[in-house]
MARSE-654650 format. One line per field, with one value per residue: residue in one letter; residue number from 1; z, y, x of N, C-alpha, C, O in turn. Coordinates in Angstrom, 2 decimals. Each point is the difference from the previous one (the first is absolute). Last residue first. Layout:
! residues N
res	A | ...
n	NUM | ...
nc3	Z | ...
nc2	Y | ...
nc1	X | ...
cac3	Z | ...
cac2	Y | ...
cac1	X | ...
cc3	Z | ...
cc2	Y | ...
cc1	X | ...
oc3	Z | ...
oc2	Y | ...
oc1	X | ...
END
This chain:
! residues 173
res	P | G | V | K | L | I | I | Y | R | E | L | G | F | G | L | S | E | V | E | G | E | A | I | E | L | E | E | P | V | L | V | D | A | P | K | G | A | S | D | L | E | A | M | H | R | K | I | F | N | A | A | S | T | S | L | L | T | L | G | M | E | G | K | A | N | R | V | I | P | V | D | M | A | P | P | P | T | P | W | R | L | F | G | T | T | G | E | E | D | S | S | I | P | I | L | F | P | H | L | G | A | R | K | S | P | D | G | I | K | E | G | K | A | E | L | V | D | L | L | S | N | L | Y | K | P | A | K | L | N | A | V | K | K | L | Y | E | S | F | I | A | E | H | S | A | C | V | A | I | Q | D | R | R | Q | L | R | C | R | G | S | S | T | G | V | A | V | F | G | F | M | N | D | G | W
n	173 | 172 | 171 | 170 | 169 | 168 | 167 | 166 | 165 | 164 | 163 | 162 | 161 | 160 | 159 | 158 | 157 | 156 | 155 | 154 | 153 | 152 | 151 | 150 | 149 | 148 | 147 | 146 | 145 | 144 | 143 | 142 | 141 | 140 | 139 | 138 | 137 | 136 | 135 | 134 | 133 | 132 | 131 | 130 | 129 | 128 | 127 | 126 | 125 | 124 | 123 | 122 | 121 | 120 | 119 | 118 | 117 | 116 | 115 | 114 | 113 | 112 | 111 | 110 | 109 | 108 | 107 | 106 | 105 | 104 | 103 | 102 | 101 | 100 | 99 | 98 | 97 | 96 | 95 | 94 | 93 | 92 | 91 | 90 | 89 | 88 | 87 | 86 | 85 | 84 | 83 | 82 | 81 | 80 | 79 | 78 | 77 | 76 | 75 | 74 | 73 | 72 | 71 | 70 | 69 | 68 | 67 | 66 | 65 | 64 | 63 | 62 | 61 | 60 | 59 | 58 | 57 | 56 | 55 | 54 | 53 | 52 | 51 | 50 | 49 | 48 | 47 | 46 | 45 | 44 | 43 | 42 | 41 | 40 | 39 | 38 | 37 | 36 | 35 | 34 | 33 | 32 | 31 | 30 | 29 | 28 | 27 | 26 | 25 | 24 | 23 | 22 | 21 | 20 | 19 | 18 | 17 | 16 | 15 | 14 | 13 | 12 | 11 | 10 | 9 | 8 | 7 | 6 | 5 | 4 | 3 | 2 | 1
nc3	123.20 | 2.04 | 1.29 | -2.41 | -3.67 | -5.00 | -4.30 | -4.03 | -4.99 | -5.09 | -3.72 | -2.44 | -0.08 | 2.37 | 3.97 | -1.41 | -2.48 | 3.02 | 2.13 | -1.86 | 2.84 | 4.02 | 3.39 | 4.84 | 3.31 | 5.56 | 0.69 | -0.54 | -3.25 | -4.70 | -5.78 | -4.32 | -1.10 | -3.79 | -3.28 | -3.16 | 0.71 | 5.09 | 4.64 | 1.40 | 3.00 | 5.77 | 3.53 | 1.37 | 4.32 | 5.50 | 2.33 | 2.19 | 5.31 | 4.81 | 1.68 | 1.13 | -0.87 | -6.62 | -4.46 | -1.12 | -1.35 | -1.16 | -2.39 | -2.27 | -6.13 | -3.60 | 1.16 | 4.60 | 4.35 | 4.35 | 5.16 | 4.95 | 6.07 | 5.27 | 5.02 | 5.15 | 4.43 | 2.11 | -3.16 | -2.05 | -3.38 | -3.98 | -4.47 | -4.33 | -2.67 | -3.98 | -4.27 | -5.41 | -5.48 | -5.85 | -4.68 | -0.77 | 5.21 | 5.47 | 5.93 | 4.41 | 1.95 | 1.09 | -0.32 | 0.36 | -3.39 | -6.36 | -3.95 | -2.02 | 4.13 | 4.57 | 2.94 | 4.75 | 0.36 | -3.49 | -2.51 | -4.43 | -4.08 | -3.27 | -2.56 | 2.93 | 4.64 | 4.57 | 4.35 | 4.56 | 4.94 | 4.61 | 4.32 | 4.70 | 5.00 | 4.29 | 4.39 | 5.07 | -0.50 | 2.35 | 1.52 | 1.45 | -0.45 | -3.56 | 0.53 | 2.45 | -1.56 | -5.21 | -2.03 | 0.85 | -2.99 | -5.02 | -0.81 | 0.34 | -4.17 | -3.99 | 0.56 | -0.80 | -5.06 | -2.31 | 1.09 | -2.43 | -4.93 | -0.88 | 0.40 | -3.25 | 0.25 | 0.33 | 4.53 | 2.85 | 4.51 | 2.60 | -0.49 | -0.79 | -3.32 | -1.83 | -2.57 | -0.94 | -4.54 | -3.16 | -3.04 | 0.05 | 5.23 | 5.63 | 5.27 | 0.62 | -2.37
nc2	125.46 | 4.17 | 2.58 | 4.93 | 3.61 | -2.39 | -1.76 | 3.33 | 1.55 | -2.82 | 0.27 | 4.94 | 4.30 | 1.54 | -2.89 | -3.95 | -5.43 | -4.96 | -2.76 | -3.81 | -4.96 | -2.65 | -3.77 | -2.63 | -3.04 | -0.24 | -4.22 | -6.00 | -3.77 | -3.60 | 0.63 | 0.45 | 6.55 | 3.84 | 4.25 | 3.27 | 1.92 | 1.99 | -3.52 | -4.41 | 0.38 | 0.12 | -4.58 | -2.49 | 1.65 | -1.69 | -4.65 | -0.10 | 1.72 | -3.30 | -3.49 | 2.01 | 2.28 | -0.15 | -0.33 | -2.02 | -4.27 | -2.42 | -4.64 | -2.70 | -2.22 | -1.98 | 0.91 | 2.76 | 2.21 | 4.43 | 0.99 | 3.25 | -0.52 | 1.48 | 2.98 | 1.36 | 1.59 | -2.39 | 0.94 | -2.77 | -2.45 | -3.63 | 1.59 | -0.13 | 1.47 | -2.52 | 0.01 | -2.81 | -0.20 | -1.53 | 0.68 | -3.38 | -0.24 | -0.05 | 0.98 | -0.48 | 0.69 | 2.77 | 1.02 | 2.35 | -2.97 | 0.10 | -3.35 | -4.12 | -4.34 | -0.67 | -2.77 | -0.79 | 2.77 | -1.68 | 1.88 | 2.39 | 3.94 | 4.22 | 3.74 | 4.64 | -1.20 | -2.68 | 2.87 | 2.12 | -2.78 | -0.43 | 3.81 | 0.03 | -2.75 | 2.16 | 4.28 | 1.10 | -1.41 | -2.13 | -1.35 | -3.36 | -2.40 | -4.96 | -5.42 | -0.38 | 3.73 | -0.03 | -4.20 | -0.49 | 2.59 | -1.82 | -3.90 | 1.05 | 2.00 | -3.23 | -2.82 | 2.00 | 0.14 | -4.37 | -1.47 | 2.28 | -1.59 | -4.01 | 1.10 | 4.10 | 4.24 | 5.68 | 3.49 | 5.30 | 3.18 | 3.21 | 1.41 | -4.41 | -4.69 | -4.96 | -3.10 | -5.17 | -3.32 | -4.92 | -3.43 | -1.10 | 0.50 | -2.38 | -0.46 | -1.52 | -3.09
nc1	116.04 | -4.50 | -4.27 | -2.06 | 3.47 | 2.14 | -3.41 | -2.37 | 2.36 | -0.29 | -4.57 | -2.53 | -1.88 | -5.66 | -4.00 | -4.16 | 0.79 | 0.22 | -4.62 | -4.48 | -2.66 | 2.92 | 2.15 | 2.73 | 1.42 | -2.47 | -4.33 | 1.24 | -1.09 | -0.28 | -0.58 | 0.20 | -1.90 | -0.04 | 0.56 | 1.73 | 5.81 | 2.38 | -0.70 | 3.47 | 4.85 | 0.42 | 0.55 | 5.06 | 3.40 | -0.32 | 2.61 | 5.29 | 1.52 | 0.02 | 4.32 | 5.61 | 3.72 | -0.26 | 1.16 | 6.17 | 3.85 | 5.59 | 3.12 | 2.98 | -1.75 | -1.97 | -6.21 | -1.66 | -2.78 | -1.32 | -3.39 | -0.95 | 0.67 | -1.23 | 1.22 | 0.93 | 1.76 | 5.30 | 5.26 | 4.10 | 3.80 | 0.52 | -3.84 | -3.34 | -5.64 | -3.76 | -3.43 | -1.09 | 2.31 | -0.98 | -0.56 | -5.07 | -3.37 | -2.04 | 1.55 | 0.67 | 6.25 | 4.93 | 6.14 | 4.38 | 4.16 | -0.80 | -0.21 | -0.83 | -2.20 | -2.14 | -5.40 | -2.05 | -5.45 | -5.17 | -4.97 | -3.20 | -0.54 | -3.02 | -1.53 | -2.88 | -3.53 | 2.55 | 2.45 | -2.88 | -1.16 | 3.47 | 0.29 | -3.30 | 1.09 | 3.35 | 0.22 | 2.80 | 6.03 | 4.38 | 5.12 | 4.51 | 4.33 | -0.19 | -2.57 | -5.30 | -4.53 | -2.49 | -3.45 | -5.69 | -4.19 | -2.17 | -4.22 | -5.66 | -3.48 | -2.55 | -4.96 | -5.39 | -2.76 | -2.95 | -5.42 | -4.68 | -2.54 | -4.23 | -5.87 | -3.10 | -3.38 | -2.13 | -1.07 | -0.57 | 2.57 | 1.88 | 5.94 | 4.00 | -2.46 | -2.27 | -4.09 | -3.30 | -1.17 | -1.67 | -0.41 | -6.01 | -2.83 | -0.28 | -2.77 | -6.21 | -3.69
cac3	-0.94 | 0.46 | 0.27 | 0.82 | 1.05 | 0.82 | 0.74 | 1.02 | 1.12 | 0.63 | 0.81 | -0.71 | -0.26 | -1.10 | 0.54 | 0.72 | -0.93 | -0.66 | 0.91 | -0.54 | -1.45 | -0.45 | -0.68 | -1.16 | -1.21 | 0.08 | -0.25 | 1.20 | 0.90 | 1.20 | 1.26 | -0.34 | 0.84 | 1.36 | 0.18 | -0.05 | -1.28 | -1.05 | 0.01 | -0.52 | -1.43 | -0.68 | -0.01 | -0.93 | -1.35 | -0.32 | -0.23 | -1.25 | -1.11 | -0.05 | -0.64 | 0.88 | 1.30 | 1.06 | -0.43 | 1.09 | -0.19 | 0.51 | 0.72 | 1.44 | 0.59 | -0.60 | -0.42 | -1.40 | -0.61 | -1.21 | -1.09 | -1.09 | -1.35 | -0.97 | -0.79 | -1.44 | -0.28 | 0.61 | 1.20 | -0.15 | 1.36 | 0.92 | 0.36 | 1.31 | 0.13 | 1.12 | 1.33 | 0.99 | 1.30 | 1.18 | 0.00 | -1.03 | -1.30 | -1.22 | -1.22 | 0.30 | -1.07 | 0.45 | -0.44 | 0.95 | 1.36 | 0.82 | 0.31 | -1.12 | -0.91 | -0.28 | -1.32 | 0.20 | 0.40 | 1.27 | 0.07 | 1.34 | 0.67 | 0.49 | -0.88 | -1.01 | -0.92 | -0.85 | -0.91 | -1.02 | -0.90 | -0.82 | -0.92 | -1.06 | -0.81 | -0.81 | -1.09 | 0.49 | -0.16 | -1.22 | 0.29 | -0.28 | 1.23 | -0.30 | -0.82 | 0.46 | 1.44 | 0.40 | -0.58 | 0.70 | 1.38 | -0.01 | -0.43 | 1.10 | 1.06 | -0.47 | 0.08 | 1.40 | 0.53 | -0.65 | 0.54 | 1.38 | -0.02 | -0.31 | 1.13 | -0.11 | -0.62 | -0.25 | -1.41 | -0.25 | -1.11 | 0.49 | 0.08 | 1.15 | -0.27 | 0.56 | 0.59 | 0.28 | 1.39 | 0.37 | -0.03 | -1.27 | -1.08 | -1.22 | -0.23 | 1.11 | -0.28
cac2	-0.75 | -0.18 | -1.41 | -0.67 | 0.81 | 0.64 | -1.05 | -0.49 | 0.95 | -0.03 | -1.19 | -1.22 | -0.06 | 0.85 | 0.70 | 1.20 | 1.09 | 0.33 | 0.73 | 1.31 | 0.09 | 0.40 | 1.29 | 0.28 | -0.06 | 1.02 | 1.35 | 0.68 | 0.32 | 0.69 | -0.75 | -1.42 | -0.81 | -0.29 | -1.38 | -0.03 | -0.58 | 0.88 | 1.20 | -0.36 | -0.28 | 1.29 | 0.59 | -0.77 | 0.34 | 1.33 | -0.15 | -0.75 | 0.92 | 1.00 | -0.62 | -0.81 | -0.14 | 0.75 | 0.31 | 0.31 | 1.30 | 0.18 | 1.22 | -0.18 | 1.02 | -0.02 | -1.32 | -0.31 | -0.58 | -0.81 | 0.18 | -0.87 | 0.55 | -0.82 | -0.85 | 0.24 | 0.55 | -0.72 | 0.74 | 1.04 | 0.48 | -0.83 | 0.62 | -0.45 | 0.22 | 0.84 | -0.57 | 1.05 | -0.40 | -0.04 | 1.02 | -0.30 | -0.06 | 0.15 | -0.36 | -0.03 | 0.08 | -1.05 | -0.03 | 0.78 | -0.57 | 0.83 | 1.36 | 0.90 | -0.33 | 1.19 | -0.33 | -0.76 | 0.86 | -0.51 | -1.14 | -0.08 | -1.25 | -0.78 | -1.12 | 0.49 | 0.84 | -0.90 | -0.66 | 0.98 | 0.22 | -1.20 | 0.02 | 0.95 | -0.62 | -1.09 | -0.20 | 0.08 | 1.29 | 0.06 | 0.07 | 1.28 | 0.78 | 1.29 | -0.17 | -1.05 | -0.02 | 1.26 | 0.07 | -0.96 | 0.48 | 1.15 | -0.44 | -0.75 | 0.95 | 0.85 | -0.76 | -0.17 | 1.30 | 0.34 | -0.89 | 0.41 | 1.16 | -0.46 | -0.70 | -1.45 | -0.54 | -1.43 | -0.34 | -1.43 | -0.38 | -0.34 | 1.24 | 0.79 | 0.69 | 1.34 | 0.26 | 1.42 | 0.38 | 1.34 | 0.09 | -0.46 | 0.94 | -0.44 | 0.85 | -0.03 | 0.88
cac1	0.85 | 1.37 | 0.29 | -1.00 | -0.61 | 1.04 | 0.69 | -0.92 | 0.03 | 1.33 | 0.25 | 0.36 | 1.43 | 0.42 | 1.16 | -0.45 | -0.27 | 1.27 | 0.88 | 0.33 | -0.10 | -1.33 | 0.09 | -0.84 | 0.82 | 1.05 | -0.52 | -0.48 | 1.10 | -0.46 | 0.13 | -0.07 | 0.90 | -0.48 | -0.45 | -1.46 | -0.40 | 0.51 | -0.83 | -1.32 | 0.17 | 0.13 | -1.34 | -0.83 | 0.47 | -0.54 | -1.44 | -0.15 | 0.27 | -1.08 | -1.16 | -0.85 | 0.64 | -0.66 | -1.35 | -0.93 | -0.62 | -1.35 | -0.35 | 0.22 | 0.86 | 1.32 | 0.48 | -0.31 | 1.20 | -0.20 | 0.96 | -0.41 | -0.20 | 0.72 | -0.88 | -0.12 | -1.33 | -1.12 | -0.40 | -1.02 | -0.28 | 0.78 | 1.27 | 0.49 | 1.44 | 0.42 | 0.20 | -0.24 | -0.52 | 0.86 | 1.05 | 1.00 | -0.64 | 0.79 | -0.73 | -1.43 | -1.00 | -0.92 | -1.39 | -0.80 | 0.02 | 0.88 | -0.46 | 0.20 | 1.10 | 0.80 | 0.59 | 1.23 | 1.11 | 0.50 | 0.90 | 0.58 | -0.36 | 1.14 | 0.31 | 0.94 | -0.78 | -0.79 | 0.95 | 0.40 | -1.14 | -0.10 | 1.15 | -0.35 | -1.04 | 0.53 | -0.95 | -1.37 | -0.68 | -0.80 | -1.42 | -0.65 | 0.03 | 0.63 | 1.19 | 0.91 | 0.27 | 0.63 | 1.34 | 0.86 | 0.17 | 0.91 | 1.34 | 0.62 | 0.31 | 1.09 | 1.23 | 0.40 | 0.44 | 1.26 | 1.02 | 0.25 | 0.88 | 1.35 | 0.63 | -0.06 | 1.20 | -0.07 | -0.07 | -0.11 | -0.87 | -1.33 | -0.78 | 0.45 | 1.26 | 0.11 | 1.30 | 0.17 | -0.20 | 0.46 | 1.45 | 0.56 | -0.34 | 0.65 | 1.17 | 0.94 | 1.11
cc3	-0.13 | -0.97 | 0.60 | 0.38 | 0.98 | 1.20 | 0.91 | 0.87 | 1.12 | 1.20 | 0.73 | 0.96 | -0.81 | -0.35 | -1.06 | 0.63 | 0.73 | -0.93 | -0.66 | 0.85 | -0.46 | -1.52 | -0.49 | -0.55 | -1.26 | -1.22 | -0.01 | -0.30 | 1.24 | 0.90 | 1.12 | 1.20 | -0.34 | 0.76 | 1.42 | 0.14 | -0.16 | -1.38 | -1.13 | -0.11 | -0.64 | -1.51 | -0.72 | -0.12 | -1.05 | -1.40 | -0.39 | -0.37 | -1.35 | -1.16 | -0.14 | -0.81 | 0.98 | 1.33 | 1.02 | -0.59 | 1.14 | -0.28 | 0.44 | 0.81 | 1.50 | 0.55 | -0.69 | -0.37 | -1.43 | -0.53 | -1.15 | -1.18 | -1.01 | -1.40 | -1.01 | -0.65 | -1.50 | -0.39 | 0.57 | 1.30 | -0.08 | 1.47 | 0.90 | 0.23 | 1.41 | -0.04 | 1.06 | 1.38 | 0.91 | 1.26 | 1.21 | 0.00 | -1.02 | -1.22 | -1.20 | -1.22 | 0.52 | -0.99 | 0.60 | -0.34 | 1.03 | 1.44 | 0.83 | 0.24 | -1.17 | -0.98 | -0.51 | -1.31 | 0.19 | 0.42 | 1.41 | 0.09 | 1.34 | 0.74 | 0.43 | -0.95 | -1.11 | -1.02 | -0.94 | -1.01 | -1.14 | -1.02 | -0.94 | -1.03 | -1.16 | -0.91 | -0.94 | -1.09 | 0.46 | -0.11 | -1.32 | 0.41 | -0.20 | 1.23 | -0.20 | -0.79 | 0.37 | 1.47 | 0.45 | -0.51 | 0.76 | 1.41 | 0.05 | -0.35 | 1.16 | 1.10 | -0.50 | 0.09 | 1.42 | 0.56 | -0.58 | 0.60 | 1.40 | -0.06 | -0.29 | 1.15 | -0.04 | -0.70 | -0.14 | -1.51 | -0.17 | -1.11 | 0.44 | 0.14 | 1.21 | -0.34 | 0.52 | 0.74 | 0.13 | 1.47 | 0.33 | -0.10 | -1.30 | -1.14 | -1.29 | -0.26 | 1.10
cc2	-1.45 | -0.85 | -0.17 | -1.45 | -0.79 | 0.72 | 0.59 | -1.05 | -0.42 | 0.93 | 0.05 | -1.11 | -1.22 | -0.03 | 0.91 | 0.77 | 1.29 | 1.20 | 0.43 | 0.81 | 1.43 | 0.15 | 0.33 | 1.40 | 0.29 | 0.00 | 1.07 | 1.46 | 0.66 | 0.22 | 0.82 | -0.91 | -1.47 | -0.84 | -0.19 | -1.40 | -0.07 | -0.48 | 0.94 | 1.23 | -0.36 | -0.20 | 1.36 | 0.63 | -0.72 | 0.45 | 1.34 | -0.12 | -0.69 | 0.97 | 1.01 | -0.62 | -0.83 | -0.25 | 0.85 | 0.38 | 0.22 | 1.42 | 0.02 | 1.23 | -0.24 | 1.05 | 0.13 | -1.33 | -0.39 | -0.44 | -0.94 | 0.32 | -1.07 | 0.58 | -0.77 | -0.97 | 0.20 | 0.52 | -0.62 | 0.75 | 1.12 | 0.39 | -0.94 | 0.59 | -0.39 | 0.14 | 1.03 | -0.63 | 1.22 | -0.40 | -0.04 | 0.99 | -0.24 | 0.01 | 0.19 | -0.54 | -0.09 | 0.05 | -1.19 | 0.01 | 0.78 | -0.52 | 0.74 | 1.43 | 0.97 | -0.25 | 1.22 | -0.37 | -0.74 | 0.84 | -0.40 | -1.29 | -0.05 | -1.23 | -0.83 | -1.12 | 0.56 | 0.79 | -0.97 | -0.64 | 0.95 | 0.14 | -1.20 | 0.10 | 0.91 | -0.61 | -1.12 | -0.36 | -0.07 | 1.35 | 0.12 | -0.08 | 1.42 | 0.89 | 1.34 | -0.11 | -0.98 | -0.02 | 1.27 | 0.09 | -0.89 | 0.53 | 1.16 | -0.42 | -0.70 | 0.96 | 0.80 | -0.75 | -0.14 | 1.31 | 0.34 | -0.85 | 0.47 | 1.16 | -0.39 | -0.63 | -1.51 | -0.44 | -1.50 | -0.22 | -1.50 | -0.38 | -0.28 | 1.30 | 0.84 | 0.60 | 1.43 | 0.18 | 1.50 | 0.24 | 1.36 | 0.20 | -0.34 | 0.97 | -0.37 | 0.93 | -0.07
cc1	-0.40 | 0.78 | 1.39 | 0.33 | -0.87 | -0.63 | 1.07 | 0.70 | -0.94 | 0.07 | 1.34 | 0.39 | 0.43 | 1.48 | 0.61 | 1.16 | -0.37 | -0.19 | 1.31 | 0.96 | 0.25 | 0.00 | -1.40 | 0.28 | -0.79 | 0.92 | 1.10 | -0.34 | -0.57 | 1.19 | -0.62 | 0.21 | -0.19 | 1.03 | -0.52 | -0.57 | -1.51 | -0.42 | 0.41 | -0.88 | -1.34 | 0.15 | 0.01 | -1.39 | -0.85 | 0.42 | -0.62 | -1.48 | -0.16 | 0.20 | -1.14 | -1.14 | -0.83 | 0.72 | -0.72 | -1.35 | -0.98 | -0.48 | -1.45 | -0.40 | 0.14 | 0.96 | 1.36 | 0.64 | -0.37 | 1.35 | -0.32 | 0.92 | -0.40 | -0.26 | 0.85 | -0.99 | -0.25 | -1.39 | -1.28 | -0.25 | -1.03 | -0.24 | 0.79 | 1.38 | 0.41 | 1.51 | 0.33 | 0.16 | -0.14 | -0.74 | 0.92 | 1.17 | 1.11 | -0.91 | 0.90 | -0.74 | -1.44 | -1.16 | -0.74 | -1.49 | -0.82 | -0.04 | 1.06 | -0.43 | 0.05 | 1.14 | 0.76 | 0.69 | 1.33 | 1.20 | 0.36 | 0.81 | 0.72 | -0.51 | 1.19 | 0.44 | 0.88 | -0.81 | -0.72 | 0.96 | 0.38 | -1.14 | -0.06 | 1.12 | -0.42 | -1.06 | 0.44 | -1.02 | -1.45 | -0.69 | -0.76 | -1.46 | -0.54 | 0.12 | 0.73 | 1.30 | 1.11 | 0.39 | 0.72 | 1.44 | 0.98 | 0.25 | 0.99 | 1.42 | 0.71 | 0.43 | 1.19 | 1.31 | 0.51 | 0.55 | 1.36 | 1.11 | 0.34 | 0.99 | 1.44 | 0.77 | -0.14 | 1.27 | -0.11 | -0.06 | 0.00 | -0.96 | -1.43 | -0.79 | 0.36 | 1.34 | 0.01 | 1.32 | 0.18 | -0.26 | 0.56 | 1.51 | 0.72 | -0.19 | 0.71 | 1.17 | 1.05
oc3	-0.75 | -0.99 | 1.07 | 0.95 | 1.20 | 1.12 | 1.15 | 1.23 | 1.18 | 1.06 | 1.20 | 1.20 | -0.36 | -0.73 | 0.32 | 0.24 | -0.43 | 0.02 | 0.23 | -0.32 | 0.48 | -0.59 | -0.68 | 0.73 | -1.10 | -0.17 | -0.81 | -0.87 | -0.01 | 0.27 | -0.08 | -0.12 | -0.14 | -0.60 | 0.93 | -0.39 | -1.04 | -0.90 | -0.69 | -1.00 | -1.11 | -0.79 | -0.72 | -1.10 | -1.00 | -0.72 | -0.94 | -1.15 | -0.95 | -0.72 | -1.01 | -1.11 | 1.07 | 0.21 | -0.35 | -0.80 | 0.24 | 0.02 | -0.52 | 1.22 | 0.61 | -0.43 | -0.90 | 0.45 | -0.20 | -0.06 | 0.12 | -0.40 | 0.16 | -0.44 | -0.39 | 0.27 | -0.37 | -0.14 | -0.77 | 1.08 | 0.05 | 0.87 | 0.76 | -0.50 | 0.97 | -0.38 | -0.25 | 0.23 | 0.07 | -0.04 | -0.04 | -0.58 | 0.38 | 0.05 | 0.08 | 0.11 | 0.90 | 0.06 | -0.12 | 0.64 | 1.03 | 0.49 | 0.55 | -0.90 | -0.64 | -0.21 | -0.69 | 0.02 | 0.02 | -0.76 | 0.97 | -0.42 | 0.07 | 0.58 | -0.76 | -0.93 | -1.10 | -1.15 | -1.18 | -1.20 | -1.16 | -1.15 | -1.21 | -1.20 | -1.12 | -1.19 | -1.22 | 0.29 | -0.11 | 1.01 | -0.85 | 0.04 | 0.50 | -0.05 | 0.19 | 0.56 | 0.71 | 0.37 | 0.40 | 0.79 | 0.68 | 0.34 | 0.52 | 0.83 | 0.53 | 0.28 | 0.57 | 0.81 | 0.35 | 0.34 | 0.72 | 0.65 | 0.25 | 0.31 | 0.86 | 0.41 | 0.87 | -0.88 | 0.93 | -0.72 | 0.55 | 0.28 | 0.07 | 1.08 | 0.90 | -0.04 | -0.74 | 0.96 | -0.82 | 0.57 | -0.04 | -1.05 | -0.60 | -0.63 | -0.32 | -0.52 | -0.26
oc2	-0.75 | -0.49 | -0.60 | -0.53 | 0.27 | -0.10 | -0.41 | 0.03 | 0.19 | -0.38 | -0.28 | 0.22 | -0.11 | 0.86 | 1.04 | 1.20 | 1.09 | 0.94 | 1.11 | 1.15 | 0.94 | 0.43 | -0.81 | 0.90 | 0.01 | 0.92 | 0.93 | 0.63 | 0.48 | -0.92 | 1.22 | -1.22 | -0.47 | -0.67 | 0.64 | -0.25 | -0.43 | 0.81 | 0.57 | 0.20 | 0.44 | 0.76 | 0.32 | 0.15 | 0.60 | 0.62 | 0.08 | 0.18 | 0.61 | 0.30 | 0.03 | 0.43 | -0.36 | -1.05 | 0.90 | 0.93 | -0.84 | 0.94 | -0.73 | -0.10 | -0.63 | 0.07 | 0.82 | -0.33 | -0.96 | 0.79 | -0.91 | 1.16 | -1.18 | 0.02 | 0.44 | -1.20 | 0.55 | -0.80 | -0.43 | -0.58 | 1.17 | -0.86 | -0.77 | -0.50 | 0.55 | -0.93 | 1.20 | -1.13 | 0.84 | -0.57 | 0.55 | -0.29 | -0.31 | -0.43 | 0.61 | -0.94 | -0.78 | 0.92 | -1.15 | 0.70 | -0.56 | -0.35 | -0.61 | 0.84 | 0.27 | 0.88 | 0.85 | -0.46 | 0.62 | 0.11 | 0.40 | -1.07 | 0.13 | 0.00 | -0.85 | 0.24 | 0.26 | -0.40 | -0.08 | 0.19 | -0.24 | -0.40 | 0.15 | 0.12 | -0.47 | -0.21 | 0.10 | -0.63 | -1.04 | 0.56 | 0.82 | -1.08 | 0.98 | 1.04 | 0.08 | -0.34 | 0.36 | 0.49 | -0.05 | -0.01 | 0.48 | 0.35 | -0.14 | 0.08 | 0.53 | 0.16 | -0.11 | 0.34 | 0.53 | 0.08 | 0.00 | 0.52 | 0.48 | -0.19 | 0.18 | 0.50 | -0.61 | 0.68 | -0.74 | 0.81 | -0.71 | -0.38 | 0.91 | 0.58 | 0.19 | -0.70 | 0.93 | -0.71 | 0.64 | -0.55 | 0.19 | 0.41 | 0.86 | 0.39 | 0.58 | 1.10 | -0.30
oc1	0.63 | -0.55 | 0.15 | -0.58 | 0.01 | 0.50 | 0.13 | -0.08 | 0.30 | 0.51 | 0.06 | 0.18 | 1.17 | 0.47 | 0.58 | -0.12 | 0.38 | 0.79 | 0.48 | 0.29 | -0.64 | 0.99 | -0.63 | 0.40 | 0.56 | 0.80 | -0.05 | 0.61 | -1.13 | 0.77 | -0.09 | -0.06 | -1.13 | 0.84 | 0.48 | -1.14 | -0.50 | -0.26 | -0.85 | -0.68 | -0.30 | -0.56 | -0.94 | -0.53 | -0.40 | -0.79 | -0.78 | -0.38 | -0.47 | -0.95 | -0.69 | -0.29 | 0.49 | 0.61 | -0.77 | -0.10 | -0.87 | 0.79 | -0.84 | -0.15 | -0.86 | 1.14 | 0.19 | 1.10 | -0.75 | 0.94 | -0.83 | 0.13 | 0.32 | -1.15 | 1.08 | 0.02 | -1.04 | -0.92 | -0.86 | 0.07 | 0.36 | -0.09 | -0.61 | 1.00 | -0.51 | 0.71 | 0.02 | -0.44 | 0.90 | -1.10 | 1.10 | 1.04 | 1.13 | -1.15 | 1.07 | -0.79 | -0.31 | -0.81 | 0.44 | -0.77 | -0.37 | -1.08 | 0.92 | 0.08 | -1.01 | 0.83 | -0.56 | 1.14 | 1.06 | 0.97 | -0.65 | -0.44 | 1.22 | -1.08 | 0.48 | 0.77 | -0.48 | -0.12 | 0.33 | -0.15 | -0.35 | 0.14 | 0.20 | -0.26 | -0.19 | 0.25 | -0.17 | -1.02 | -0.65 | -0.42 | 0.35 | -0.60 | 0.56 | 0.66 | 1.21 | 1.04 | 0.94 | 1.07 | 1.16 | 0.94 | 0.90 | 1.13 | 1.10 | 0.90 | 0.98 | 1.19 | 1.09 | 0.86 | 1.05 | 1.18 | 1.01 | 0.90 | 1.11 | 1.18 | 0.86 | 1.04 | -0.62 | 0.52 | 0.33 | -0.59 | 0.85 | -1.14 | -0.82 | -0.04 | -0.82 | 1.01 | -0.29 | 0.28 | 0.66 | -0.94 | 1.21 | 0.50 | 0.64 | 0.98 | 1.04 | -0.17 | 1.16
END
């Protein structure tokens, strides 16, 4: 068996947990994270979000295909593409002069339109929103996220205000 285990390896998460993942997926995840980190740092002059890898996992779980951040033809000039589906492209908002301590917002560019829709003010809020949506629908988590971004099972319902108010009160814009 060794460390091969039929093409699977144990992967540690930031919360200290371990999970099995296919070897080829690890290389892809690592390379996506590296590509985006490098692009944000060297081309966009931005700091990569702390939870970049989890953000990529969530976008894939939502059915979006992770793309190349340098392929920006036909997109809004302030959009750094992360992923896309048949309805549009999700990406980072690149302000012309961003405040130094500001998180990079996550935005959406609908196919055929030039405007942007704010999805979240940060990667962390985007991930927490996704987890809250799953919890509200009674679905199990479809990705592993750092412990500080997890939502306890039934937490949205236990607050008693519904999903929208939960997001406003506990997640943020």
